[in-house]
TIKEDO-17810 format. One record per atom (N, C-alpha, C): residue in three letters; y negated, z, x. Coordinates in steps of 0.1 Angstrom, whole numbers, plus 2048, in hexadecimal, padded with zeros to 3 digits. Atoms other than C-alpha are relative to their C-alpha. Example, Ala and Ser with C-alpha at 12.3 -4.5 7.8 and 13.67 -1.06 7.14 Angstrom:
# residues 2
ALA80C800809;ALA82D84E87B;ALA7F4800809;SER80B8007F7;SER80B847889;SER7F58087F8;
END
This chain:
# residues 243
GLY80A8097FE;GLY32563A2D7;GLY8067F2800;GLY7FC80E7FF;GLY3286142DE;GLY80D7FE807;SER7F48027F8;SER3436182F8;SER80C8047F8;GLU7F57FB808;GLU35962B2E0;GLU8037F57F5;GLU7FE80B80A;GLU3546102C5;GLU8077F4806;GLU7FA80C7F9;GLU35C5F52DF;GLU80F803802;SER7F27FC7FD;SER37C6082E8;SER8097FF7F3;LEU7F980180C;LEU38760B2C4;LEU8027F27FB;LEU7FF80E804;LEU3805E62BD;LEU80A7F9809;ALA7F78067F7;ALA3935DC2DC;ALA80E8037FD;VAL7F27FD803;VAL3B25EF2D2;VAL8047F97F3;ALA7FD80680C;ALA3B05E22AF;ALA8037F1801;ASP7FE80E7FD;ASP3AE5BE2BC;ASP80C7FD809;GLY7F58027F7;GLY3CB5C42D3;GLY7FC7FB80E;ASP8058047F3;ASP3B55BC2F1;ASP80280B80A;ALA7FD7F57F7;ALA3C55D230C;ALA7F680180B;ALA8098007F4;ALA3AE5C8328;ALA7F28067FC;SER80D7FA804;SER38E5CF314;SER80280E7FC;GLY7FD7F2804;GLY39E5EF307;GLY80080980D;ASP8007F97F3;ASP3A45FB32B;ASP7F2802805;LYS80E7FF7FC;LYS3805F3334;LYS7F88097F8;ALA8087F7809;ALA372605316;ALA80480E803;GLU7FB7F37FE;GLU38862331D;GLU7FA80680D;LYS8067FC7F3;LYS37B625341;LYS7F18037FE;ALA80E7FD802;ALA357622335;ALA7FE80C7F8;LYS8017F4808;LYS35D63C31B;LYS80280D808;ALA7FD7F57F8;ALA36D654334;ALA7F480380A;GLY80B7FE7F7;GLY35064E34C;GLY7F48067F9;GLY80B7FA808;GLY337656331;GLY80280E7FD;GLU7FC7F3803;GLU349675327;GLU7FE80980C;GLU8017F87F4;GLU34A68134B;GLU7F2803804;LYS80E7FE7FD;LYS32567B350;LYS7FA80A7F7;ASP8067F6809;ASP31C68E331;ASP80580E803;GLU7FA7F27FE;GLU3336AB33A;GLU7F980680C;LEU8067FB7F4;LEU3246AD35D;LEU7F18037FE;ALA80F7FD802;ALA3006AC34F;ALA7FE80E7FB;GLY8017F3805;GLY3046CB33A;GLY7F28047FC;LYS80D7FB804;LYS2E66E1330;LYS7FB80A80A;THR8067F67F7;THR2CE6F5345;THR7FF80D7F8;THR8017F3806;THR2C971933E;THR7F58007F5;SER80B80080A;SER2A871332C;SER8047F87F4;GLU7FA80780C;GLU2BA6FA316;GLU80A8087F8;MET7F67F7806;MET2D6712310;MET7FA80A7F7;ILE8057F5808;ILE2C172E304;ILE7F87FC7F3;ARG80680580C;ARG2B07182EA;ARG80B7FC7F6;ASP7F5803809;ASP2D37122DB;ASP80480D7F9;PRO7FC7F4807;PRO2DA72D2C0;PRO80F804804;LEU7F27FD7FD;LEU2FF72B2CA;LEU80180980D;SER8007F87F4;SER2F773A2EC;SER7FF80F7FD;PHE8017F2804;PHE2ED75B2DB;PHE80C8057F9;VAL7F37FC806;VAL30D75B2C8;VAL80A80380C;LEU7F77FE7F4;LEU31F7582EA;LEU7FC80D807;MET8047F37FA;MET30A7742F9;MET80480C7F8;SER7FC7F4809;SER31078B2DB;SER80F802800;SER7F17FE800;SER3357842DB;SER80580680D;LEU7FC7FA7F3;LEU33878D300;LEU7FD80F7FF;PHE8047F2801;PHE3257AD2FA;PHE80A8087F7;CYS7F87F980A;CYS3397B72DB;CYS80F801804;THR7F27FF7FD;THR35B7AF2E9;THR80280780D;ALA7FE7FA7F3;ALA3567BD30C;ALA7FB80E801;VAL8067F37FE;VAL3427DC306;VAL80A80B7FE;GLY7F67F7802;GLY3617EE2FA;GLY80880380D;GLY7F97FE7F3;GLY3727E831C;GLY7F780780A;MET80A7F97F7;MET3537F332F;MET80080F7FC;TYR8017F2804;TYR35181331A;TYR80D807803;MET7F47FA7FD;MET37681A31E;MET80280380F;SER7FF7FE7F1;SER375815344;SER7F880C805;ALA8097F67FC;ALA35982E346;ALA80480E7FA;THR7FE7F3807;THR36784932F;THR80F8047FE;TYR7F27FC803;TYR38D84832E;TYR80480D806;LYS7FD7F37FA;LYS38F866346;LYS7FB80B7F7;SER8067F5808;SER37787B332;SER8068017F2;PHE7FA80080D;PHE387871311;PHE80E806801;GLY7F27FC7FE;GLY3AA87731E;GLY80180F804;GLU7FF7F27FB;GLU3A289932D;GLU80180A7F5;GLU7FD7F780C;GLU3A38A830A;GLU80E8047FF;HIS7F27FD801;HIS3C88A630D;HIS80780080E;LEU7F98017F3;LEU3D189E332;LEU7F680680A;LYS8097F97F7;LYS3C38B234F;LYS8017FC80F;SER7FD8047F2;SER3D08A036E;SER7F67F6805;ASP8098097FA;ASP3B5890383;ASP8077F5808;VAL7F880A7F9;VAL3CF87F398;VAL8067F57F7;PHE7FB80A80A;PHE3DE86F379;PHE7F57F67FC;PHE80A809804;PHE3BD86136E;PHE7FB7F780B;ALA8038087F5;ALA3B6854391;ALA80A7F4801;THR7F680A7FF;THR3D7842390;THR7FF7F67F4;VAL80380980C;VAL3CF83436D;VAL7F57F6803;GLY80B8087FC;GLY3AE82737A;GLY8047F580A;SER7FB80A7F6;SER3BF816398;SER8087F57FA;ALA7F880A807;ALA3D9806382;ALA7F87F77F7;GLY809808809;GLY3BF7FB369;GLY7F87F6807;ALA80880A7F8;ALA3AB7EA384;ALA8097F4804;VAL7F680B7FD;VAL3CA7D638E;VAL8027F77F4;PHE7FF80780D;PHE3CF7CC36A;PHE7F47F87FD;ASN80D807803;ASN3AA7C3366;ASN7FF7F3808;GLY80180C7F8;GLY3AB7AB383;GLY80B7F67FE;GLY7F5809801;GLY3CE79D380;GLY8017F97F3;CYS7FE80780D;CYS3CD79635B;CYS7F57F57FE;ARG80A80B801;ARG3AE780360;ARG8067F3803;VAL7F980C7FD;VAL3C576736F;VAL8087FB7F4;LEU7F880380B;LEU3DC769352;LEU7F87FB7F4;TRP80880580B;TRP3C0765339;TRP7FB7F2803;GLY80480E7FD;GLY3B474634C;GLY80B7F67FE;MET7F5808802;MET3D773834B;MET8027FD7F1;LEU7FF80280F;LEU3D873E325;LEU7F67F77FB;ALA80A809804;ALA3B772D321;ALA8037F1804;ASP7FC80D7FC;ASP3C470F334;ASP80A7FA7F6;ARG7F5805808;ARG3E270D31D;ARG7FC7FE7F1;ILE80380180F;ILE3D37132FA;ILE7F17FD7FD;GLY80E802802;GLY3AD70F300;GLY7F880D802;VAL8077F57FC;VAL39272630B;VAL7FC8087F3;PHE8047F980C;PHE38572F2E8;PHE80C8067F8;GLU7F47FA806;GLU3A87352DB;GLU80480C808;ALA7FD7F47F8;ALA3AF74C2F8;ALA7F680B7FE;MET80A7F6804;MET38E75E2F0;MET8048077F3;MET7FD7FA80C;MET39A7632CD;MET80C80A801;VAL7F57F77FD;VAL3BB7722D9;VAL7FB80D806;ASN8057F47F9;ASN3A87892F1;ASN7F88097F7;ALA8087F8809;ALA38F7942D7;ALA8078067F4;SER7F87FA80B;SER3AA79B2BD;SER80980B805;VAL7F67F67FA;VAL3C17AF2D5;VAL7F880D803;PHE8067F47FB;PHE3A77C72E3;PHE7FD80A7F6;PRO8037F680A;PRO39C7D82C3;PRO80D8077FC;VAL7F37F9803;VAL3C17DF2BB;VAL80380A80B;LEU7FD7F67F5;LEU3C67EF2DD;LEU7F680B800;PHE80A7F6801;PHE3A58022D9;PHE80480B7F5;PHE7FC7F780B;PHE3B18112B8;PHE80C808805;VAL7F47F87FB;VAL3D381B2C8;VAL7FC80A80A;TYR8057F87F5;TYR3C08292E6;TYR7FC80E7FB;ASN8057F4805;ASN3B18442D0;ASN80B80B7FE;PHE7F57F7802;PHE3D38532CA;PHE80A80180B;ALA7F78017F5;ALA3E584A2EA;ALA7FE80980C;VAL8047F87F4;VAL3D3861302;VAL80680E800;LYS7FA7F3800;LYS3E887F2F9;LYS80B80280A;TYR7F47FF7F7;TYR404876311;TYR7FD7F780C;GLU8038077F3;GLU403869335;GLU8057F27FF;TRP7FA80D800;TRP41B84C32F;TRP7F87F67F7;SER808808809;SER40883F311;SER7F27FD804;THR80D8027FB;THR3E7843321;THR8007F680B;MET7FF80A7F5;MET3F282F340;MET8017F27FA;ILE7FD80D806;ILE3FF81332A;ILE7F47FA7F9;ILE80B805808;ILE3E2810312;ILE7F47FD808;VAL80B8027F8;VAL3C781332C;VAL8017F4809;CYS7FD80C7F7;CYS3D77F9343;CYS7FF7F37F7;LEU80180C809;LEU3DB7E1325;LEU7F17FD7FC;MET80E802804;MET3B77E631B;MET7F87FA80C;PHE8078067F4;PHE3AB7DF33F;PHE8047F2801;GLY7FB80D7FF;GLY3C07C033F;GLY7F97F67F6;VAL80780880A;VAL3B17B331F;VAL7F17FF802;TYR80E7FF7FD;TYR38E7BE328;TYR7FC7F680B;GLY8028097F5;GLY3907AB349;GLY8007F17FC;GLY7FF80E804;GLY39878B336;GLY7F27FA7FC;ASN80D805803;ASN37478932A;ASN7F97F980B;TYR8078057F4;TYR36878234D;TYR8077F3805;ALA7FA80D7FD;ALA380765350;ALA7FD7F67F6;LEU80280980B;LEU37A75632E;LEU7F27FC7FD;TYR80E803804;TYR355758328;TYR7F97F680A;PRO80580B7F7;PRO34B744348;PRO8057F27FC;ALA7FA80D804;ALA36372933C;ALA7FA7FB7F3;ALA80680480D;ALA35572A319;ALA7F27FB802;THR80D8047FE;THR332727326;THR7FF7F2806;ALA7FF80E7FB;ALA33C70833A;ALA8047F67F6;LYS7FB80980B;LYS34E6FA31C;LYS7F47FC7F7;LEU80B80380A;LEU32F6FD306;LEU7F47F9806;TYR80D8057FA;TYR3136F431F;TYR8027F880D;GLY7FE8097F5;GLY3246E033A;GLY80280980D;PRO7FD7F87F4;PRO3306EB35D;PRO7F580080B;LEU80A8027F6;LEU3126DF371;LEU7F780D802;HIS8087F5800;HIS2FC6FD368;HIS80780D7FB;ALA7F87F4806;ALA31871535E;ALA7FD80D807;GLY8037F47F8;GLY31072D37A;GLY7F48087FB;SER80D7F9805;SER2EC73436F;SER8018037F1;ASN7FF7FD80E;ASN2F573134A;ASN80880D7FD;TYR7F87F4802;TYR31174B34C;TYR7F980C806;GLY8077F57FA;GLY2FB760363;GLY7F68067F6;ASN8097FB809;ASN2E1763348;ASN8078077F4;ILE7F87F980B;ILE2FB76B32D;ILE80580D805;PHE7FB7F47FB;PHE30A785343;PHE7F580B802;THR80C7F77FD;THR2E879434C;THR7FD8077F3;LEU8037FA80D;LEU2E179A327;LEU80B80A7FC;TYR7F57F7803;TYR3047A9322;TYR7FF80D809;GLY8017F47F7;GLY2FF7C0341;GLY7F58097FC;CYS80B7F8803;CYS2DD7CC336;CYS8038087F3;LEU7FD7F980D;LEU2E87D4312;LEU80B80A802;THR7F57F67FD;THR3087E531F;THR7FB80C807;ALA8057F57F9;ALA2F57FA337;ALA7F88097F7;PHE8087F8809;PHE2DD80531C;PHE8098087F6;ILE7F77F9809;ILE2F980D304;ILE80880B807;MET7F97F67F8;MET30C82031F;MET7F780D802;TYR80A7F57FE;TYR2ED835326;TYR7FE8087F3;ILE8027F980D;ILE2E883D301;ILE80C8087FD;LEU7F37F8804;LEU30D8472FC;LEU80280B80A;GLY7FE7F67F6;GLY30C85B31C;GLY7F880C7FE;THR8097F5802;THR2F0871310;THR8028067F2;THR7FF7FB80E;THR2FC8762EC;THR80A80C800;THR7F77F5802;THR30F8942DF;THR80B7FD7F6;ILE7F580480A;ILE3258802C7;ILE80D801807;GLU7F37FF7FA;GLU34A8862CE;GLU8057F2803;TYR7FB80D7FB;TYR35E86B2E0;TYR8077F87F5;LEU7F880880A;LEU3748622C2;LEU7F77F97F7;SER80A807809;SER35685A2AC;SER7FA7F4807;ILE80580C7F8;ILE3478442C8;ILE80A7F5801;ASN7F680A7FE;ASN3688332CD;ASN8017F77F3;TYR80080880D;TYR3688282A8;TYR7F47F87FF;LEU80D808800;LEU34481D2AB;LEU8027F3809;ILE7FD80B7F7;ILE34E8072C9;ILE80A7F77FB;LEU7F5808806;LEU36D7FB2B7;LEU7F97F77F5;GLY807808809;GLY3567EF29B;GLY7F87F4806;CYS80780A7F9;CYS3417DC2B4;CYS80A7F5805;ASN7F680A7FC;ASN3617CC2C2;ASN8047F77F5;LEU7FB80880B;LEU36B7C02A0;LEU7F57F67FC;VAL80B80A802;VAL3487B029C;VAL8027F580A;GLY7FE80A7F5;GLY34F79F2BD;GLY80B7F67FD;THR7F5809804;THR3707922B0;THR7FC7F57F6;GLY80580A80A;GLY35F782292;GLY7F77F6807;LEU8098097F9;LEU3457732A9;LEU8077F5808;VAL7F88097F8;VAL35F7632BF;VAL8077F67F7;PHE7FA80A809;PHE3717532A1;PHE7F57F77FB;PHE80B809804;PHE34F746295;PHE7FC7F780C;LEU8048087F5;LEU3477392B8;LEU80A7F4802;ARG7F680B7FF;ARG3687252BA;ARG7FD7F67F5;ARG80280A80C;ARG361716297;ARG7F37F8803;ALA80D8077FE;ALA33D70E2A1;ALA8027F580B;TYR7FD80A7F5;TYR3496FD2C1;TYR8077F47FB;ARG7F980B806;ARG3626E82AF;ARG7F87F77F7;ARG809807809;ARG3486DF295;ARG7F77F7809;ARG80A8077F7;ARG3306D42B1;ARG8077F4806;VAL7F880B7F9;VAL34B6BF2C3;VAL8027F57F6;LEU7FE80A80A;LEU3536AD2A2;LEU7F37F97FD;ALA80D806804;ALA32F6A729A;ALA7FB7F780B;GLU8048097F5;GLU3286992BD;GLU8097F4801;ALA7F780B7FF;ALA3466832BA;ALA7FE7F77F4;GLY80380880B;GLY339676299;GLY80B8017F5;GLY7F57FF80A;GLY358682286;GLY7FC8087F4;GLY8047F880B;GLY34569926F;GLY80880D800;TRP7F97F3801;TRP3526BB264;TRP8028037F1;ASP7FD7FC80E;ASP3636C4243;ASP80680E7FF;GLY7FA7F3800;GLY3706E624D;GLY80F800800;ARG7F1801800;ARG3946DA24D;ARG8067F980D;ASN7FB8077F4;ASN3966C526D;ASN80480980B;GLN7FA7F77F6;GLN3AD6D6286;GLN8037F980D;THR7FB8087F5;THR3AE6BD2A1;THR7FA80480E;PHE8067FB7F4;PHE3996D02BB;PHE80480F802;
END
C-alpha cells in the first residue's frame, strides 16, 4: 500500500528517519491485518479452505485407520495380545511426543513445508507397514513411526489454518475444518468396519487416499505462496521462490 511505497522511497532517498517511520507504519499495518483474519463464514467462502479440509482428511485418514486396525491386521502373523497392547502404548507416546517435534520443524522451515514432509513420509511408512507386521520388532518400529507422523497433522493443520486465515478466529476456523474431517473419517471407518474386503486391499486403498493428500498439500503450499505474492503486489510467474 501507500506505507510500503513511502518506505521504499525513503530508503531510496537515503532518508533514514523517514524510513524508520515508514517501517513502523508498515509493521503496524501488517500486524493489524494479521490480527483481523477471517471469520468462519468468510473462510468457508474461500475455495482454498476446502483444499485444506480435503488435505487433512486424505493425509490423516491413514493414521486413523492404522490406529484402529493394526492389531487385527497384525494378528494374521502375531498372536500376542500383550505385545499389541505394548505397541499401542508406545504408539500413543510417539503420537503425542512427536507433535512437539513437528511443531519445532514447522518453526524452522515453515508450516507448509513441514506439512509437505509429513504428507510425503506417511505413505512410504504405510507401504512398508503392509510387509512389516510379520515380525514383532518390525511391527513395533513401523507402527510407532506411523503414530509419530500421524500425530503431526494435529500440530500442523491448526497452524496452517491460522496462517491462511489469521489467528483471531483460528479456534473456530480449525474447529470447523476438524469437524468435517471427523465426520468423514467416522463414516469411512464405519464402512470399512462392515466390509468383507481383506485388510491388505483396504490398506492399498487408504494408501491411494494418502497420496492424493500429498498432492493436495503440495498444491496448498503453492496456492498460499501465490496468494502472498499477489497480496504483496509482486505478481506470480511460477518461478519466484522467495516465500
